[in-house]
Backbone as ProteinMPNN parsed JSONL, in Angstrom:
{"seq_chain_A": "XXXXXXXXXXXXXXXXXXXXXXXXXXXXXXXXXXXXXXXXXXXXXXXXXXXXXXXXXXXXXXXXXXXXXXXXXXXXXXXXXXXXXXXXXXXXXXXXXXXXXXXXXXXXX", "coords_chain_A": {"N_chain_A": [[113.313, 206.212, 117.485], [113.207, 206.113, 120.51], [115.037, 206.986, 122.514], [117.32, 208.418, 120.863], [115.7, 209.967, 119.133], [116.672, 211.147, 116.868], [118.062, 209.943, 115.388], [117.312, 207.076, 112.698], [116.472, 204.311, 113.037], [117.516, 202.203, 110.941], [117.123, 198.145, 109.487], [119.893, 197.826, 109.24], [121.1, 198.339, 111.274], [119.796, 197.32, 113.204], [119.845, 194.173, 112.494], [122.771, 194.218, 113.156], [123.326, 194.435, 115.272], [122.517, 191.875, 116.242], [124.393, 190.704, 115.198], [126.229, 190.819, 116.816], [127.905, 193.136, 117.037], [130.688, 194.596, 118.177], [131.041, 197.482, 119.927], [130.469, 199.542, 121.834], [128.893, 201.717, 121.71], [126.599, 200.505, 119.542], [125.438, 199.301, 121.259], [124.443, 201.344, 123.433], [122.492, 202.6, 122.018], [119.495, 202.153, 122.55], [119.153, 203.022, 124.955], [120.037, 205.025, 126.251], [120.049, 208.637, 125.994], [122.391, 209.44, 123.562], [125.674, 211.546, 123.645], [127.184, 214.354, 122.167], [130.019, 213.19, 121.636], [130.047, 210.859, 121.339], [127.156, 210.878, 119.507], [128.391, 211.612, 117.112], [130.639, 210.224, 117.087], [129.259, 207.893, 115.987], [128.146, 208.502, 113.667], [129.976, 209.003, 112.187], [131.012, 206.435, 112.185], [128.58, 205.223, 110.761], [128.481, 206.766, 108.655], [131.024, 206.35, 106.977], [133.349, 208.724, 107.31], [135.515, 210.322, 109.053], [136.518, 212.866, 109.263], [134.369, 214.821, 110.655], [132.745, 217.497, 111.975], [133.109, 219.377, 114.871], [130.823, 219.078, 117.532], [130.613, 219.804, 119.798], [131.9, 222.058, 119.82], [130.601, 223.71, 117.104], [128.226, 223.138, 116.606], [126.061, 224.051, 114.671], [127.743, 223.285, 112.473], [128.474, 220.672, 112.193], [125.506, 219.556, 112.536], [124.886, 220.262, 109.909], [126.755, 219.024, 108.729], [126.605, 216.678, 108.748], [124.14, 216.142, 108.137], [124.404, 216.746, 104.749], [125.674, 214.319, 104.407], [124.283, 212.128, 105.174], [122.355, 212.987, 103.137], [123.23, 212.032, 100.921], [123.499, 209.46, 101.341], [122.096, 206.473, 100.798], [118.479, 205.555, 101.625], [117.076, 204.839, 104.283], [114.917, 201.615, 105.68], [112.364, 203.131, 107.536], [111.116, 201.529, 110.295], [109.29, 202.725, 111.73], [107.809, 204.676, 110.597], [107.215, 203.127, 108.116], [108.274, 204.845, 105.986], [110.566, 205.213, 103.117], [113.704, 207.097, 104.691], [116.064, 209.301, 105.376], [118.864, 208.494, 107.292], [119.755, 210.084, 109.03], [117.823, 212.646, 111.411], [117.811, 215.673, 110.079], [116.626, 218.136, 111.834], [115.663, 216.344, 114.589], [118.234, 215.766, 115.302], [119.658, 218.193, 115.301], [118.627, 219.785, 117.977], [118.994, 217.445, 119.367], [122.184, 218.037, 119.938], [122.043, 220.724, 120.146], [120.791, 220.828, 123.154], [122.21, 219.139, 125.086], [124.681, 221.248, 124.421], [124.059, 223.431, 126.197], [123.992, 225.452, 128.87], [125.894, 225.296, 131.197], [128.774, 225.532, 130.514], [132.16, 226.594, 130.398], [133.211, 229.568, 132.293], [135.12, 232.251, 132.439], [136.389, 234.761, 135.146]], "CA_chain_A": [[113.768, 205.537, 118.481], [113.083, 206.96, 121.899], [115.94, 208.187, 123.262], [117.686, 209.011, 120.267], [115.278, 210.279, 118.031], [117.175, 211.785, 115.803], [118.772, 208.5, 114.171], [116.602, 205.816, 111.928], [117.023, 202.414, 113.366], [117.418, 201.018, 109.846], [117.468, 197.165, 109.434], [121.439, 197.589, 109.427], [122.015, 198.657, 112.529], [119.551, 196.034, 114.242], [120.936, 193.054, 112.172], [125.066, 194.783, 113.156], [123.806, 194.442, 116.907], [121.922, 190.733, 116.024], [125.472, 189.554, 114.569], [127.189, 191.218, 118.034], [128.669, 194.095, 116.981], [131.236, 194.89, 119.829], [131.264, 198.53, 119.631], [129.489, 199.818, 122.795], [127.417, 202.986, 120.914], [126.076, 200.016, 119.642], [124.551, 199.017, 122.954], [123.702, 202.514, 124.249], [121.271, 203.719, 120.938], [117.926, 202.279, 123.139], [119.199, 203.019, 126.212], [120.488, 206.37, 126.894], [120.449, 209.934, 125.004], [123.951, 209.677, 123.454], [126.301, 212.507, 123.536], [127.84, 214.673, 121.553], [131.133, 213.341, 121.073], [129.05, 209.946, 120.788], [126.933, 211.231, 117.883], [129.844, 211.969, 116.467], [131.654, 208.789, 116.59], [128.462, 207.081, 115.402], [127.82, 209.127, 112.473], [131.558, 209.071, 111.311], [131.192, 204.901, 111.76], [127.45, 205.398, 109.434], [129.251, 207.131, 107.463], [132.325, 206.13, 106.746], [133.881, 209.729, 107.446], [136.072, 210.561, 110.19], [136.221, 214.449, 109.349], [133.458, 215.99, 110.946], [133.24, 219.176, 112.396], [133.09, 218.822, 117.088], [129.221, 219.028, 118.019], [130.161, 220.597, 121.198], [132.743, 223.626, 119.206], [130.395, 224.364, 115.981], [126.606, 222.671, 116.7], [125.396, 223.846, 114.049], [128.895, 222.384, 111.54], [128.237, 219.719, 112.52], [125.184, 219.451, 112.044], [124.642, 220.499, 108.378], [127.832, 217.877, 107.43], [125.785, 215.497, 108.616], [122.557, 216.567, 106.677], [124.834, 216.785, 104.352], [126.305, 212.99, 104.47], [122.619, 211.935, 104.971], [121.277, 212.879, 102.285], [123.74, 211.707, 99.639], [123.354, 208.444, 101.283], [121.388, 205.436, 100.298], [117.501, 206.014, 102.375], [116.922, 203.17, 104.742], [113.689, 201.693, 105.678], [112.189, 203.017, 109.002], [109.963, 200.861, 110.66], [108.217, 203.67, 112.812], [106.743, 205.152, 109.765], [107.171, 202.676, 107.272], [109.037, 204.783, 104.429], [112.072, 204.79, 103.252], [114.007, 207.758, 105.176], [117.71, 209.451, 105.514], [119.569, 207.75, 108.114], [119.441, 210.816, 110.18], [116.46, 213.283, 111.13], [118.609, 216.859, 110.928], [116.174, 218.839, 113.131], [115.858, 215.985, 116.208], [120.103, 215.988, 115.67], [120.094, 219.789, 116.03], [117.971, 219.554, 119.093], [120.129, 216.723, 120.638], [123.438, 218.397, 119.858], [121.803, 221.952, 121.365], [120.687, 220.463, 124.448], [123.713, 218.895, 125.111], [125.354, 222.243, 124.993], [123.173, 224.269, 126.87], [124.033, 225.764, 130.265], [127.601, 224.192, 132.063], [129.837, 225.958, 130.018], [133.738, 227.15, 130.785], [133.286, 230.749, 132.04], [136.298, 233.344, 133.374], [135.55, 235.796, 135.814]], "C_chain_A": [[113.518, 206.134, 119.367], [113.805, 207.73, 122.153], [117.201, 208.98, 122.961], [117.156, 209.26, 118.713], [115.695, 210.785, 116.692], [118.162, 210.364, 114.559], [117.371, 207.354, 113.61], [117.183, 204.954, 112.269], [116.5, 201.978, 112.322], [117.425, 199.161, 110.456], [118.772, 196.652, 110.3], [121.775, 197.501, 110.491], [121.109, 197.653, 113.84], [119.99, 194.572, 113.787], [122.461, 193.039, 112.771], [124.43, 194.418, 114.963], [123.465, 193.354, 116.962], [123.581, 189.848, 116.159], [126.551, 190.145, 115.687], [128.413, 191.686, 117.917], [129.047, 194.306, 117.862], [131.542, 196.501, 119.834], [129.831, 199.118, 121.15], [128.149, 200.728, 122.591], [126.627, 202.011, 120.689], [123.869, 199.892, 120.805], [123.42, 199.973, 123.278], [121.905, 203.291, 123.807], [120.012, 203.464, 121.805], [118.45, 202.159, 124.361], [119.163, 204.695, 127.431], [120.318, 207.23, 125.593], [121.7, 209.603, 124.833], [124.245, 211.092, 123.242], [127.157, 213.081, 122.773], [128.708, 213.84, 121.115], [130.323, 211.394, 120.59], [128.388, 209.882, 119.711], [127.679, 211.316, 116.751], [130.713, 211.06, 115.715], [130.452, 207.938, 115.92], [128.309, 207.255, 114.087], [129.186, 208.991, 112.153], [131.518, 207.373, 111.266], [129.4, 204.735, 110.729], [127.783, 205.464, 107.973], [130.429, 207.133, 106.092], [133.212, 207.579, 106.781], [133.8, 210.31, 108.477], [136.093, 212.221, 110.48], [135.343, 215.476, 109.543], [133.498, 217.012, 112.311], [132.937, 218.369, 114.184], [131.793, 219.691, 116.69], [129.636, 220.357, 119.081], [131.248, 222.117, 121.01], [131.518, 224.457, 118.355], [129.146, 223.643, 116.256], [126.152, 222.485, 115.065], [126.393, 222.97, 111.897], [128.674, 221.535, 111.353], [126.752, 218.813, 112.301], [124.202, 219.332, 110.365], [125.907, 219.701, 107.818], [126.941, 217.217, 107.84], [125.053, 215.016, 108.038], [123.268, 216.161, 105.531], [125.269, 215.367, 103.57], [125.16, 212.333, 103.96], [121.932, 211.856, 103.455], [122.184, 212.282, 100.945], [123.659, 210.395, 99.869], [122.174, 207.721, 100.986], [120.234, 205.439, 101.414], [117.504, 204.697, 102.438], [114.732, 203.515, 105.226], [112.945, 202.133, 107.746], [111.447, 202.725, 109.176], [109.224, 201.35, 111.574], [107.231, 203.425, 111.695], [106.374, 204.018, 108.582], [107.589, 202.8, 105.66], [110.396, 204.747, 104.035], [112.337, 206.334, 103.85], [115.442, 207.917, 105.298], [117.587, 208.812, 106.607], [119.124, 208.415, 109.875], [117.996, 212.04, 110.416], [117.366, 214.523, 111.66], [117.48, 217.796, 111.731], [116.193, 218.398, 114.356], [117.662, 216.185, 116.403], [120.408, 217.135, 116.002], [119.846, 219.376, 117.345], [118.898, 218.485, 120.398], [121.043, 217.274, 120.725], [122.972, 220.036, 120.576], [121.314, 221.629, 122.836], [121.5, 219.785, 124.875], [124.707, 220.102, 125.351], [125.498, 223.482, 125.635], [123.666, 224.421, 128.491], [125.7, 224.686, 130.2], [128.352, 224.324, 131.611], [130.825, 226.528, 130.65], [133.698, 228.647, 130.998], [134.2, 232.021, 133.021], [135.964, 234.57, 133.269], [137.345, 236.294, 136.257]], "O_chain_A": [[113.603, 207.302, 118.989], [113.619, 208.947, 122.138], [117.903, 209.693, 123.679], [117.678, 209.002, 117.628], [115.042, 210.772, 115.649], [118.599, 210.208, 113.419], [116.547, 206.979, 114.444], [118.338, 204.695, 111.931], [115.388, 201.451, 112.302], [117.683, 198.898, 111.631], [118.941, 195.859, 111.226], [122.655, 196.724, 110.864], [121.524, 197.352, 114.96], [120.463, 193.814, 114.634], [123.176, 192.038, 112.829], [125.287, 194.154, 115.806], [123.979, 192.982, 118.016], [123.894, 188.867, 116.833], [127.74, 189.937, 115.444], [129.503, 191.255, 118.291], [128.246, 194.357, 118.795], [132.756, 196.636, 119.681], [128.609, 198.975, 121.166], [126.993, 200.632, 123.002], [125.639, 202.094, 121.418], [122.661, 200.092, 120.937], [122.205, 199.804, 123.387], [120.966, 203.872, 124.352], [119.305, 204.464, 121.923], [118.212, 201.099, 124.939], [118.699, 205.135, 128.483], [120.399, 206.792, 124.445], [122.339, 209.416, 125.868], [123.4, 211.854, 122.773], [128.13, 212.364, 122.542], [128.399, 213.475, 119.98], [130.231, 211.018, 119.421], [128.708, 209.06, 118.852], [127.396, 211.047, 115.584], [131.227, 210.989, 114.598], [130.922, 207.12, 115.129], [128.323, 206.289, 113.324], [128.957, 208.525, 111.037], [132.024, 206.91, 110.244], [129.426, 203.81, 109.917], [127.618, 204.874, 106.905], [130.577, 207.608, 104.966], [134.079, 207.425, 105.921], [132.791, 210.779, 109.003], [135.795, 212.761, 111.546], [135.319, 216.584, 109.008], [134.213, 217.08, 113.311], [132.66, 217.209, 114.49], [131.693, 220.617, 115.885], [129.145, 221.484, 119.133], [131.339, 223.014, 121.849], [131.302, 225.628, 118.666], [129.168, 223.438, 115.043], [125.958, 221.462, 114.408], [125.95, 222.497, 110.851], [128.57, 221.248, 110.16], [126.778, 217.627, 111.969], [123.286, 218.622, 109.95], [126.121, 219.69, 106.606], [126.122, 217.109, 106.927], [125.006, 213.914, 107.492], [122.843, 215.09, 105.098], [125.226, 215.278, 102.343], [124.949, 212.011, 102.791], [121.263, 210.995, 102.884], [121.537, 212.134, 99.909], [123.708, 209.738, 98.829], [121.144, 208.391, 100.91], [120.798, 205.317, 102.501], [117.702, 203.786, 101.634], [113.895, 204.417, 105.207], [113.11, 201.497, 108.787], [110.512, 203.224, 108.548], [108.506, 200.627, 112.263], [106.318, 202.604, 111.603], [105.226, 204.046, 108.139], [107.527, 202.037, 104.696], [111.268, 204.215, 104.721], [111.37, 207.07, 103.653], [116.142, 206.905, 105.336], [116.481, 208.493, 107.044], [118.682, 207.999, 110.946], [117.222, 212.184, 109.47], [117.705, 214.703, 112.829], [118.161, 218.254, 112.649], [116.497, 219.132, 115.296], [118.219, 216.636, 117.404], [121.27, 217.354, 116.852], [120.675, 218.676, 117.925], [119.245, 218.628, 121.571], [121.275, 217.315, 121.933], [123.638, 220.438, 121.53], [121.625, 222.474, 123.676], [121.303, 220.351, 125.95], [125.482, 220.062, 126.306], [126.426, 224.288, 125.708], [123.663, 223.43, 129.222], [126.233, 223.835, 129.488], [129.21, 223.471, 131.839], [130.449, 227.114, 131.665], [134.105, 229.273, 130.02], [133.843, 232.502, 134.097], [135.553, 235.295, 132.363], [137.556, 237.287, 136.954]]}, "name": "protein", "num_of_chains": 1, "seq": "XXXXXXXXXXXXXXXXXXXXXXXXXXXXXXXXXXXXXXXXXXXXXXXXXXXXXXXXXXXXXXXXXXXXXXXXXXXXXXXXXXXXXXXXXXXXXXXXXXXXXXXXXXXXX"}
């Protein structure tokens, strides 16, 4: 997936979108790079886990928690590689979350 390369776009996502899942996140997947809160929301839906760390507060803890969940989940067929892979590419997820968290922070003077 070009705009969200951290996510393996498996058949389950494609079928959910075809059958009209109404969550806006599914529409955004191929339109724009998801923001950290959206990434967290999608990962929570994907893995059925709502108690994920906040990616904007502790990106490393978030990526580690998602990687742990992804490692425990069944592999998914990646249409790009033709291989069975984890739902989430941890290195790309780390870059996606870090890129969104760099700069623009709050500063007290």
